[in-house]
N, C-alpha and C positions, 0 to 999 in steps of 0.2 A: 441359369441367370447370369446373365454376365457383368461381373464385378465394376463399380464404378473406380477412375484412378484420378488422381492428381494431375490436372494437364498444365496447368501452370500456378506461379506462384508469384504474389507483386509484394514488395517491403515498402513502405510509403514512409519516411522520416516527417514528424508533423512537429509545430511550434505554436504554443499558446501564450498568454500575456500569464503571468505570474506576480503576485504581489510580494512588497518586501517583506515576508515572514522569516522571521529572526530563532535563530536555532543554535544548537550548542557549536556547531562549527561555523558558523555564519549567516549569511542570509540568502535566502532566496534571488536569483539571480530575475531579469525583467522577463525571463521565456524557459518554460518547461519543455521540455522535449521526451518525445513518444513516438514509438514506429507502430505503424498499425498492420497487420498481416493479413494478405487475402490471399487463401487456399480455394484454388479453383478445380474442379471436376472435371473429367469430360461427359459425364450426365450433366452439366449446367447449374451444379450447385455451387454455392461460395460459402466457405467458412470464416470466421472472421477474429483475429485476435490481437493483441495490445501487449506492450513492453516499453521496457525502457529505451532509448534510441543514444546513449552516447556512440563516440565514433566506433570506437573497439566492438561495441555490442552489436551497432547496424554491421559492420566487417560480418560478424560472425551470421548473423541472422541471415545477410547476403550468401555467405557460404552455403547454408543448409537450403536456402531457398532454390539455390542451383542445380540443387540433386536431387528434389522431392516430385520432380514431374515422373511419371509411371508409377508412384508408392501408393498402393490401399490406403484411405484415410480410417480402416476401420483396423488397421496395422501398427496401435499404438507400442506394442515390446520392438517392433520391427524399425518404427519411426525415432524412438528413443537410441537404439542400436545405431541407425543411421545420422542422428544426431552426435553421438558420442565419436563415430567415427571421424566426421567432418571435422570438427573439434581439435581431433588430435593429428588430420592431416593435413587439412586446410588451413588453419589458423595457431596452431601451435598449442590447442588447449588454454593451461593456465585456469587462473581465478579472475575474480570479480569483484569492483568495489563501485558504490553507488551512493552519491552525494558525500561519500568521507565517514560515512556512519558505518555503512553496512558493506562487510567484506565476506566473500565465500570463496574458499579455495578449489571450488570447481563451478566453470561457467554452465558445465551442462543442466540444472535445474532451468536456469534464466532463460536459457536459449531455448531450451527445450519447451518451456510452457506455452508461449504464443502460439504455437504449431497444434499442440497437442490440443490447447481452447478450440483452434480453428478446425481441426478434425473431428472435435466431439459436437460441435456446432453443425458440420455436414452431417454424422452421424443422425443427429438428432433431426434434423432436417429431411432426410433420406426416410426417417420414422413418421415423420411429421411429428413429433414429440416433440413437449421443450426439452432444454437438456437437462433440467433437474432429475427429470426420468431415467436420464441413463447414470445417475449419482446415488441411485436408490430411491427417487422420488422425492416430493418436495412432502416437509412435514410441519412447515408454516406456509401461509398466504402471503404474509408480510414479513420484512428482514428491517428490525431495528438496527438506526446508526447512533452516533453519539455527535454532538457537535465537539467540531475540533477548533480550539482556540488559539491564536499564538499571540506572542510579545510581535508589532512591528511595527514599523515606520509607517506616514502617513502618505508616503508616495515613495518611489524612486528617487535618488540623487538628479535631480537635473529635470525631474518628470513630473506634471502635474500630480495633484495627491490624488488617490484612488477612493472609492465611493464609501471603503471602512475607515479611513482614517486614522489614527495612529489608535496604539494601546501599548503603554511603556508604563504601565501601573495600575492597581487593584480598579480604580475608577474605568479604565480605559476595557478591561478585559470584562469588568460586568458588563458595559455598554455593546460591547463586541456580544456577549453572550445575549442579552436581550434582543439584538439582532437576530442571532440565532433563532433560540425558542421562538420568539415570533414571528420569522420569518420560513422556518423549515418543522417546527415543531418538534425539535429534540428532547426528548427524554432524558438524556445523560449531557453530560459535559468533559471534555477532556482539555488540559492547558498542556502545551508543548513548553516544558522548563528549559533550565541549561543556559538563560539568558542573563540571568540577575543572580545577585545575592539568595540564597534558598530561602534564609527569611523574608525578603521580599515576597518570594513566590509563593510562601507559606502565606503570607499575608492576602495574596492574592486569591488562595484556593478558600481562604475563611472569607473573603467577602464575596466570592460565588456562592456559599453557604448560606451567608445571612441574604443575599437575595432572592437564591432558593434552596429553601431550607428540604425540599423532599427529592432534588434532583443528585441521583449519583453523580460521584465526582471523581475525575484520575487526574492524575499528573507526571508528566514525563520529560525529566531533566536529559535521557541520553547520556545516562553516565559522567552529570556533570559534578557529582559528590564523590567523596570518598565513603567507605565503607563507615566511618565513625559519624560524620555528617548524615549520612544516610538514615543510619538509627536514630539519630537526634531529630531529625524530620518525621519520622514515620512515627515516634512518640507523640510530636508533636500535633501532627493528620488523623491521629489514631479517631477510629468513630467518624471522621469527615469527610476521605477518600475511600471509595471500593477499592482500591489499589494504586501502587505505586509502581510504575513501567518503568524498569532500567534506570535505578536511583543513581546506580554506582557500577562501571564495566566490571564482564567477566563473571564467569561460574563460581569463582573463590569469592568473589568480591559480593554476589548476589546470597550467596549460602553464610558467609557471617553475618549480613543484614538479615537475615530472612531467620535463623537461630535467635534473634535478639528481639523480634517485634512477631506481633499476629497480626499485622498489617499483610493484603496478599502484595505480593512481589510479580509484576508481570513484565515480559519478555519479547522484545522482535529484536533482540540485538544478541545475547549470547546464545540462544536456542533459535538459530536460522537455519538448522540442517540435519538430517535425520543421525548425523555422528554425533551433534550435540543432547542430543535428548538421554542419552543413557547417564553419562558424567552428571548432567543437571539432577534426574533425579534420583542417583546415588546422594549427592550432595544437598537433596531437599532445598533446591537454590531459588527456584521458582515455582508460585502456586498457579499461573498463568499462563497461558502462551498463547501468543498474537500469530494467527498464521497469515499467510499470504501468496497466493497461488502462483505470484511470478517469481518469488524466489523458491519456492518447496519443490518445484518441477511439474506444474500444472493443478488440474484439478482433484483429479484421483489420487495424487499424491497427498492435497491437503485433506483430502479427506480421509485418508489414512491415517494421516496427523491425527484429525479429531477423535478417531479411533482410539489411538495409543493415549492420547490425553484421557477419554474417559477412564481406558486401563488404569492408570495412575492417579486419577482421584485429581488430576491437574482441570483448572479452569480453561474455557477457551473463547477467546475473540478473533479480531481480524485486525491487520495492517494494513495503512493505507501509504499511498506515495502519492503526489499529485498526479491524479489520472482523468481519463475520459470515459464516454459512456459503455466504448464497447468492454473495457474494465470492469467497469459499474457494473455490468450487465454478469459476466462472469461471476464477479464478488457474489452476487444476490444469487444466483442461481447454485453456487456452491455453498452459502449462507443458508439455503432455504433448505438441503436436502443434508443438513447436518444437525443431526438431533441433539446433540450436546454444546449448542452452541450457548453456553454461559452467560456470554453478554454482550449489551449492546457493538457493533462492528466500528468501526473509526473510517471517515473519509475526508478527504479534501475537495470534493465536488461542487459545496457552495462557494468556494473560492477561484473557481473557473469562471469566466465569461463569455468562452465559445465551446462548441462540441461538434463532433462530425458522424454524431448519429442523430436519424431522422424524429423530429420531438413527439412527443407524444404518450411512450411508452415508460421510461424512466422517469418519476418524479417522484417528491418528497413530501406526505402527508402524516402530520401527525410523527416527526424523525422516523418515517420508515418508508421503505419502498416496496410496492405490491410485484411480487413474482412474475415475471412476465409467461405469457401464455399462449404465445405465439411457438411456431416452430424452430427447435434451436436457441441460440441465445435470447431470440425474439428480440433482437434490432438488426436493422439495416441503415448502411452507409448514407450519409447525405453528401452525394459527388461534389456539390460544388463545394460545403465546408471542408469537406476534404482539400479539394484543391486552393481553398485559400488559407488553411493552415500549413499545406504542404510549401506555399509561398514563403509564408513567413518563417519557415525553417530555413528554407534558401537565403533567407534576406535578412535574418537577424541575427548572423555572427555566433551565435552561440554553436557550440557541437560537444559539450561535454556537461555534465553539470558540477559547477565548483563553485561552491558557497563560501567557501573560506577564501579562495581569490578574490572573490568579487568584493565581499567585506573589507580585503586588505587594500582594494584599490579605492575604498570609501575612507577606513580608518588601518593604515599601512602599519599600527603596533599592534595589530588585533591577533591572538592566536587562539586556537579553539578551547573549549571551556571544560575540555574532558579530565575528571577529577580535581576539577580547578578549586573546590570549596570545601 
């Protein structure tokens, strides 16, 4: 039997409208960027991947895409070696930074990830099986997600207000939560903090608890607080939140807090690569890890992370960045095949107004997404919408995520809130 080979690879940068969501380093720009990776084979199969689309990252993706023709899509170890070689030879290697909050010493995992997902999509399509079958099989047929709440302006300056409106106080956050729960059925809620004084954000969490007595709640200030303030907040919110996510920066700071509270601490900032796991475990710094296949090197590496978390008794959830349907499908398959997924996953999905996958496969019901049962990822590209979003990329003027720069164009005296309080 002749083995299928990769015949061509297409990387398409796209942009979609993003609301003015506030965070520790500033505010989301009017446009979010993603790259769609299409891997074609000489047997007619097509695999899809999705990843960040900052200029530097796009150059790295393009360099890999140029040398992939002829590669066996089943040879994932060879794919990783190829990516490593290209990063060293074509682009100088180096680290990567995303949004001013996530910095990794090696770009290899984030460059490899979309190609790995696309190759797994091809493999599963060739076998006529859902991609989750390649990860050990689905242990759940629906994946629960958490409603993602943000402090936000009513609209971007100079533009009309968006349909969500402003959320700058507890009443605004509760109103936003009501829309999330009523519209998508979320059974847990997460507030992105690091925007206001911690007492104000605690008040918002307490208002959510009063409005939703039975829903699990989370607060994520992205390292906005000192260790001492983090302990004080943990004392105030003990019994109110299911976990605090990255209250303070670094493994050392998180360990200080963890030693002084029984509130579980979660992270997607101080443990975002395998080399971070051992020191975090040794320091007992985190009790919950938020995986992210875009950062951890794809789906199989993320499954490995799940096993490591189970070994060391750590909880497991899933991080989200502004994403489209290809990433959501990959997240759902991974979560479906992760036995020890102990918390509902994060998702930005309700915040977007456009997508580029054919409708009908991915939908939220009672806060969960049914695992696609078709071959591969189970989603197909809507070519017309891909063209629309690519045209938006060409005309929007945004080429990298710069929340701080955008905020400073509106509030010139703004500085990131990391460890501010």
